[in-house]
C-alpha positions as CSV (number, residue, x, y, z in Angstrom):
1,M,108.9,127.7,155.5
2,A,110.5,124.4,154.5
3,K,111.3,124.2,150.8
4,P,109.8,121.4,148.7
5,L,112.3,118.8,147.4
6,N,111.9,117.6,143.8
7,L,113.6,114.2,143.8
8,R,113.6,111.2,141.4
9,C,114.4,107.6,142.0
10,Q,116.0,105.1,139.7
11,F,115.4,101.4,140.4
12,G,115.1,98.0,138.8
13,S,116.3,97.9,135.2
14,G,116.7,101.7,135.0
15,Q,113.1,102.7,135.6
16,R,112.8,106.3,136.8
17,Q,110.0,108.0,138.7
18,P,109.5,111.3,140.6
19,I,109.2,111.2,144.4
20,K,106.5,113.7,145.3
21,G,105.4,115.4,148.5
22,L,108.7,115.8,150.3
23,K,110.2,118.9,151.9
24,E,113.7,119.7,153.2
25,E,112.4,118.9,156.8
26,S,110.8,115.5,155.8
27,T,112.5,112.6,157.5
28,L,114.3,109.7,156.0
29,D,111.5,107.5,157.3
30,E,109.1,109.5,155.1
31,L,111.4,109.2,152.1
32,Q,111.7,105.4,152.6
33,A,107.9,105.0,152.8
34,L,107.4,106.8,149.4
35,I,110.2,104.7,147.9
36,F,108.4,101.6,149.1
37,S,105.1,102.8,147.5
38,I,107.0,103.2,144.2
39,T,109.4,100.2,144.2
40,Q,107.8,97.8,146.7
41,I,111.2,97.4,148.4
42,Q,110.7,97.2,152.1
43,P,112.5,100.1,154.0
44,D,114.9,97.6,155.8
45,K,115.9,96.3,152.4
46,Q,116.6,99.6,150.8
47,C,120.0,100.9,149.8
48,I,119.6,104.5,148.7
49,K,122.5,106.0,146.9
50,S,123.0,109.6,145.9
51,G,125.7,112.0,144.5
52,Y,128.4,111.3,142.0
53,P,129.9,108.8,142.3
54,P,126.9,107.4,144.0
55,K,127.3,106.7,147.7
56,A,125.0,105.0,150.1
57,L,123.0,107.3,152.5
58,N,123.4,106.5,156.2
59,L,119.9,105.5,157.2
60,S,120.5,105.3,160.9
61,G,118.2,107.6,162.9
62,A,115.7,107.6,159.9
63,E,112.8,108.7,162.2
64,T,114.5,111.9,163.1
65,N,117.2,112.7,160.5
66,T,115.8,115.1,157.8
67,L,116.6,115.1,154.1
68,K,118.3,118.4,154.5
69,T,120.8,117.1,157.1
70,V,121.8,114.2,154.9
71,G,122.6,116.6,152.1
72,L,119.8,115.9,149.6
73,R,118.8,118.7,147.3
74,S,116.1,119.3,144.6
75,G,117.0,117.7,141.3
76,D,118.8,114.8,142.9
77,T,118.3,111.3,141.5
78,L,118.4,108.6,144.0
79,I,119.5,105.1,143.0
80,I,117.5,102.4,144.9
81,E,118.9,98.9,145.3
82,E,117.4,96.0,147.2
83,L,119.8,94.5,149.8
84,K,120.3,90.8,150.2
85,D,119.6,89.2,153.6
86,G,122.2,90.0,156.2
87,V,123.4,93.2,154.4
88,N,123.1,96.5,156.1
89,G,122.9,99.3,153.5
90,G,122.3,102.2,156.0
91,V,125.4,102.2,158.1
92,Q,129.0,101.8,156.9
93,S,130.6,98.9,158.6
94,Q,134.0,99.3,160.4
95,P,136.6,96.6,160.8
96,P,136.4,95.2,164.3
97,T,139.3,95.9,166.7
98,Q,140.6,93.1,168.8
99,A,139.0,94.5,172.0
100,A,135.8,95.8,170.4
101,A,132.6,94.1,171.4
102,V,130.1,93.3,168.7
103,S,127.0,95.3,169.1
104,V,124.2,94.8,166.4
105,P,121.2,97.2,166.8
106,P,117.9,95.5,166.5
107,P,116.1,96.1,163.1
108,R,113.5,98.7,163.0
109,P,110.0,97.3,162.9
110,I,108.4,97.4,159.5
111,R,105.1,99.3,159.3
112,K,102.8,98.8,156.4
113,M,99.3,100.1,155.5
114,V,96.7,97.4,155.9
115,R,92.9,97.1,156.1
116,K,91.3,95.7,159.2
117,I,88.2,93.6,158.4
118,V,85.2,94.4,160.5
119,P,81.9,92.5,160.6
120,A,79.4,92.7,157.7
121,D,76.5,93.6,160.0
122,N,75.2,96.7,158.1
123,S,77.2,98.9,160.5
124,C,80.5,98.4,158.8
125,L,80.9,102.2,158.1
126,F,80.2,103.2,161.7
127,A,82.5,100.5,163.0
128,S,85.2,101.7,160.6
129,I,85.0,105.3,161.7
130,S,84.8,104.2,165.3
131,F,88.1,102.3,164.9
132,V,90.1,104.9,162.9
133,V,89.0,107.8,165.1
134,L,88.4,106.3,168.5
135,S,90.7,103.2,168.3
136,D,87.8,100.8,168.9
137,T,84.8,99.5,167.0
138,A,82.7,99.4,170.1
139,F,81.2,103.0,169.5
140,K,79.6,102.1,166.2
141,D,76.0,102.4,167.6
142,D,76.9,105.8,169.1
143,L,78.2,107.0,165.8
144,R,75.0,105.9,164.0
145,M,73.0,108.0,166.5
146,L,75.5,110.9,166.2
147,A,75.0,111.0,162.5
148,A,71.1,110.8,162.8
149,N,71.1,113.6,165.4
150,T,73.4,115.8,163.4
151,I,71.3,115.4,160.3
152,A,68.0,116.0,162.2
153,S,69.5,119.2,163.7
154,D,70.2,120.8,160.4
155,P,67.2,120.3,158.0
156,T,68.3,123.3,155.9
157,T,71.5,121.6,154.8
158,Y,70.1,118.0,154.9
159,N,66.9,118.8,153.0
160,D,64.6,116.6,151.1
161,A,66.4,117.1,147.8
162,F,69.8,116.3,149.4
163,L,68.5,113.2,151.2
164,G,66.2,111.9,148.6
165,K,63.4,111.7,151.3
166,S,62.3,114.0,154.1
167,N,64.8,114.8,156.8
168,W,62.6,113.0,159.4
169,E,62.2,109.9,157.2
170,Y,65.9,109.7,156.5
171,C,66.8,110.0,160.2
172,E,64.2,107.4,161.1
173,W,65.6,105.1,158.5
174,L,69.2,105.6,159.5
175,T,68.6,104.7,163.1
176,K,67.6,101.2,162.1
177,K,70.6,98.9,162.3
178,D,69.8,97.0,159.1
179,H,70.5,100.1,157.1
180,W,73.9,101.1,155.8
181,G,75.7,104.5,156.1
182,G,77.5,106.1,153.1
183,A,78.8,109.4,151.8
184,I,76.4,111.6,153.8
185,E,77.5,110.1,157.1
186,L,81.2,110.3,156.1
187,N,80.7,114.0,155.5
188,V,79.0,114.4,158.9
189,F,81.9,112.6,160.7
190,S,84.5,114.7,158.9
191,Q,82.9,117.9,160.1
192,H,82.2,116.5,163.7
193,Y,85.8,115.3,164.3
194,Q,87.4,118.1,162.2
195,M,89.3,115.5,160.2
196,E,89.6,114.6,156.6
197,I,88.2,111.1,155.8
198,N,89.7,109.4,152.8
199,A,87.4,106.6,151.3
200,V,89.6,104.4,149.1
201,D,87.4,102.7,146.3
202,V,88.9,99.4,145.3
203,Q,87.2,99.1,141.9
204,S,88.0,102.6,140.6
205,G,91.3,103.2,142.5
206,R,89.9,106.6,143.5
207,I,90.1,108.3,146.9
208,D,87.0,110.3,147.9
209,R,88.3,112.9,150.3
210,F,85.5,114.1,152.7
211,G,86.4,117.4,154.3
212,E,89.2,118.2,151.8
213,D,88.2,121.8,151.3
214,N,88.3,122.5,155.0
215,K,92.1,121.9,155.1
216,Y,92.0,119.8,158.2
217,P,95.5,118.9,159.6
218,N,94.8,115.2,159.9
219,R,93.1,112.4,157.9
220,V,92.0,108.8,158.3
221,F,91.4,106.1,155.8
222,V,88.6,103.6,155.1
223,M,88.4,101.0,152.3
224,Y,85.3,100.6,150.2
225,D,84.8,97.5,148.1
226,G,81.4,98.3,146.7
227,I,79.3,96.9,149.5
228,H,81.5,97.0,152.5
229,Y,83.7,99.5,154.5
230,D,86.7,98.5,156.5
231,P,89.1,100.7,158.5
232,M,92.8,101.1,157.5
233,G,96.0,101.8,159.4
234,L,99.6,101.1,159.8
235,E,100.4,97.6,161.0
236,E,103.5,96.7,163.1
237,N,104.2,93.2,164.3
238,G,100.6,92.2,163.5
239,K,98.9,95.0,165.3
240,I,97.5,98.3,163.9
241,V,99.4,101.1,165.7
242,Q,98.4,104.2,163.8
243,T,95.2,105.3,162.1
244,V,95.4,109.1,162.1
245,F,97.9,110.7,159.6
246,P,99.0,114.4,158.8
247,T,97.4,115.6,155.6
248,D,100.7,117.0,154.4
249,Q,102.2,113.5,154.2
250,P,101.0,112.0,150.9
251,Q,102.9,108.8,151.2
252,Y,100.1,107.3,153.3
253,Q,97.6,107.9,150.5
254,A,100.1,106.1,148.1
255,Q,100.2,103.2,150.5
256,A,96.4,103.1,150.8
257,L,96.0,103.0,147.1
258,Q,98.6,100.2,146.9
259,V,96.4,98.1,149.2
260,A,93.4,98.8,147.0
261,N,95.3,97.8,143.9
262,E,96.2,94.5,145.3
263,L,92.6,93.8,146.2
264,K,91.6,94.9,142.7
265,K,94.1,92.5,141.1
266,N,92.5,89.8,143.1
267,R,89.0,91.1,142.1
268,Q,88.0,91.6,145.7
269,F,85.4,94.2,144.9
270,T,81.8,94.4,143.9
271,D,80.5,96.0,140.8
272,L,77.1,97.4,141.7
273,A,76.1,98.2,138.2
274,G,75.2,94.6,137.5
275,F,77.2,91.7,138.8
276,T,77.3,88.0,139.5
277,L,79.3,87.1,142.6
278,R,80.8,84.2,144.4
279,C,81.6,84.2,148.1
280,M,85.4,83.5,148.2
281,I,85.0,81.8,151.6
282,C,82.2,79.3,151.0
283,N,81.8,79.5,147.2
284,T,78.1,80.4,147.4
285,P,76.9,82.0,144.1
286,L,75.1,85.3,144.6
287,K,73.3,87.7,142.3
288,G,73.2,91.5,142.9
289,Q,73.7,93.8,145.8
290,T,70.8,92.5,147.9
291,Q,72.0,88.9,148.0
292,A,75.5,89.9,148.7
293,Q,74.4,92.1,151.6
294,Q,72.1,89.4,153.0
295,H,74.8,86.7,152.7
296,A,77.3,88.9,154.5
297,K,74.8,89.6,157.3
298,E,73.9,86.0,157.8
299,T,77.4,84.4,157.5
300,G,79.8,87.2,158.3
301,H,81.6,86.5,155.0
302,M,83.0,89.6,153.4
303,N,85.3,88.4,150.7
304,F,83.4,88.4,147.4
305,G,84.7,87.9,143.9
306,E,83.0,88.5,140.5
307,V,82.2,85.5,138.4
């Protein structure tokens, strides 16, 4: 069994923070992703130094080289510096010989966690799960029916007290496309796909982990801003290339929370307790959840800010 590595990083003007969730067999890629979540220094701009006197780690082969193979040990403090343009901090340069040909490897593409905006058509939760699990939003109506059928087939679990209405009434309500899904449906999908679903709440900065107790090996992420769900995934060259992540790699949760924090800073969330909103796209003033939902449905606008 791989041993956990307790590392710290030092960056900026001497700030220090622990780097959590790594093991001896974790890759340099995973280390760089966690460093990015802490320092906001992109992986291709990172110079990581360790030891005494500090020496730069060779970051070539970051996708496969493990922390054990590069000699990192528990208790190490890594010094993180941001490289200037044109400087390669991962491989030591050698003076060219007269006959040597210059060969510069292409830079590794940068992957970052993003949210993918889906239409505000009252099926955003189903479209989001469709995308992160099935790689396409086209199955949102099928997922709505899957949830309704699952709930209908288990009236003991999904009873009147749990649903707030009779099982039959709830399922009838859910099949109508002008009604939203929520926590009940996320729990259904987690069990059906045997996958942990992480719902990242923009306002609270909290991650609600559906299926956490079942110890599923993989997880997916959706973003919730108070009235709307969007899928999340790793983007590379403008395209989302990964939506399913191992549950033993916490760096992706850190990245998802970073996206939520940026949205919160820009007040791109909805306080359902009592709010006055303005559509950030067309500047229409809105009052309360009902008006916001109706405006999103009629216009497709999903970017709301509190007034």
